[in-house]
N, C-alpha and C positions, 0 to 999 in steps of 0.2 A: 279502867280509866283511859287507857290508851285507845281502846276501841271507841269509847264515847267521843274522844277528841277527834278521831278520824272521821266519825260520822258527822260531827259538828263542822269540821273543816270542809267536808264534801258538800254539806248543805249550803255553807257560806259561798263556796265556789260556784255551786249551781245558781245561787241567788245573784251572784255577781255576773255570771254568764248571761242569765236571763235579763238582768238590768242592761248589760252591754248590748244584747240583741234588741231590746226595746229602744234604746237610744239610737242604735244603727238604723232600725226600721223607721223611727220618727224622722231621722235625718235623711235617709236614702230611699225610704219606702216608695215615695211618689215617683222617684226616678226609676225604680225597679219596675213599677207598674207601667210607667210611660214607655220604658224600654220594651217590655213585653208586648204592650199594645202596638208599638212601632213595628215589632217583628211580625205580629199577626197581620197588621195592615199591609206591611211590605209583601208578605206571602200572598195575601188576598189580592193586592195590587198586581203582583206578577202574574197570578192566574188570570185575573181579569184582562190584563194586557195581552196575554197569550191567546185568550179567547177572542179578543177584539182583533188581534193581528190575523188570526186564522180566518175570522169572518171577513175581514177586509180582503185577504188574498182570495177567498172563495168568490167574493163579489167581483173582484178584478178578473179572475179566471172566467167567470160567466160573461163579463163584458167583452173580454177578448174573443171568446167563442162566438158571441153574438155578432161582433164585427166581422169575424172570419166568415160567418154564415151569410152576412150581407154581401160580402165579396163573392161568395160562391153563387149567390142568387142573382149576380149581375148588377147589384146596387153599389157600384164602385164609389160614387160620391158620398153616399151615406156611410159606407164602410170606412172611407178615408177620414171623414169627420169623427167617427167613433174612435178610430185608432189614434188620431191626433189628440183627442180629449184624454184618452187613456194614457198616452205618452206624457201628458202634463201632470196628471194627478195620481197616477198609480205608483206603487213601489218600484224600486230600481229594476227588478227582474221583468215585471210586466211592461214597464215603460220601455225598456229596451226591445222586448219582443214586439211591442206595438210599432216601434220605429222601423224595425226590420220588415214587418209585415206591410207597413205603409209604403216603404220603398219598393218592395216586390210588387205590390198592387199598382203603383205608379208606373213601373216598368211594363207590366202586363197591359196597361191602358195605352201603351204606345209612346209614353213620354220617357224615353231612355235617358235623355239628358237630365231630366228632373230626378229620375231614380238614381242616376250616378251621383248627383249632387247630394241627395239624402244619404246615400251610402258613404260618401266622402265625409259628411258630418259625423257619422258613426265611427268611421275609421280614425278620426281625429279626436274622438272623445276619450280623454284619459280617465274618465270616471268609470268606464267599463273595462272588463278584462281584456288583456292582449289577444286572447284567442278569438274574441268576438270582434275586436278591432280589425284583426287580420282577415276574418271572414268577410267583414264589410269591404275590405280592400278587394278581395277576389270577386265578390258579387258586383261591386261597383265597377270593376274593370270590365266585366262582361257587358254591363250596361253601356260603358264608354265605347266598347267595340260596336255595340248595336247602334249607337248614336254616330258612328263613323269617326270616332276619335281614337284611332289606333295608337297614337302616341300620347294619349292622355296621362294625367298624373297618376291615376289609380293603376293603369296598365303598367306604368313604369315601376310603381311600388310592388305590383304583383311579380314583376321580374325579379325583384330583390327577394321576395318571399320564396320564389322557386329555387333559389340558391341556398336557402337556409334549411334548418331541420325542424321547422314548425309544422303543426298538424295539417296545414293547408298547402303544403309544398306541391303535392301532386295536382291539386286543383289550380295552383298558380302556374304549373307547367302547362296545364291545359289552356290557360289564358295565353301563354306564350305561343302555343301552336296556333290558336285562333288568330292571334295578332299577326303571325307569319302569313296565314291564309289571307287575312285582310290586306296584307301588303303584296300579295301575289307570289309569295315565296313558297311554292308547293313543296319543294324539296325539304326545306327546314321544317315545315309543318309536318310532313310525312315522317321525318326522323323522330320528332318529338312524340307524335302519336304512336309510332312503333315502340318507342321506349316505354311509354305509359302502358301500352297494351301488354307488355311483358314484365312490368314492375310488380313483383310479388307483394310489396308493401302498399301498393296503391289501392284505394277503395274499389270495390267491384264495379260501381257505377262509372268511375273514371276509366277503368280498363275497358268496359263494354263500349263506352262512347268512343274511346280511342280506336278500338277495332272497327267500329262503324265508319269513323272518319277515314281510316286507312283504306277501306273499301271504296269510299267516295272519291278519295284523291288518287286511287289507283296504285297504292303502295302496300297492298295487303299480301303480296306473294310470300313474304317471309315472316308473316305474323304468326306467333305461337298461340295455341289455344290454352287458356288458363281455366 
């Protein structure tokens, strides 16, 4: 008798469980389906966006390469137009590269003042990383020197960079040396070039240029070979 009661109680329990499940499903089933569909759609949407984003970056890379090729082919105006368009509608990375390339091309076309202005805009753009803002300071300072603005804003800012521990400090010191040369201070320029030619932490290109400038300025007697 006890066994039969146990079986009956289990059957009633199972019926009640089934009834509760049916009620739960009737109440929340649609929400569960909707949630599952949302999850699937979300995953599919993410994959689609990743594919779209990759496609966009590939297209932007091709546009940047095409603009660079136009510059290499001597079609400066076409290259500048392409770079300016890219800087307006590309993602942050390619937009920034396009702006740097446009500034460099402007400088190569002989418009040092225009290039310096473009670099100054980059240097003041808080939307880009500090390391690229500082690079714009150095490159713009070189353009200011080419434009005959030895005491320009970017040259002064490069002087501050030279006294810090940022990645462009050696390049900023190079600007200081060139500024000294532009002011006729051969001694100061020679001292900086000598320092740079012996600086173990300076990039190889900076050391090499410093050594060449020492030879030009006649201060190479004590230069060490690195």
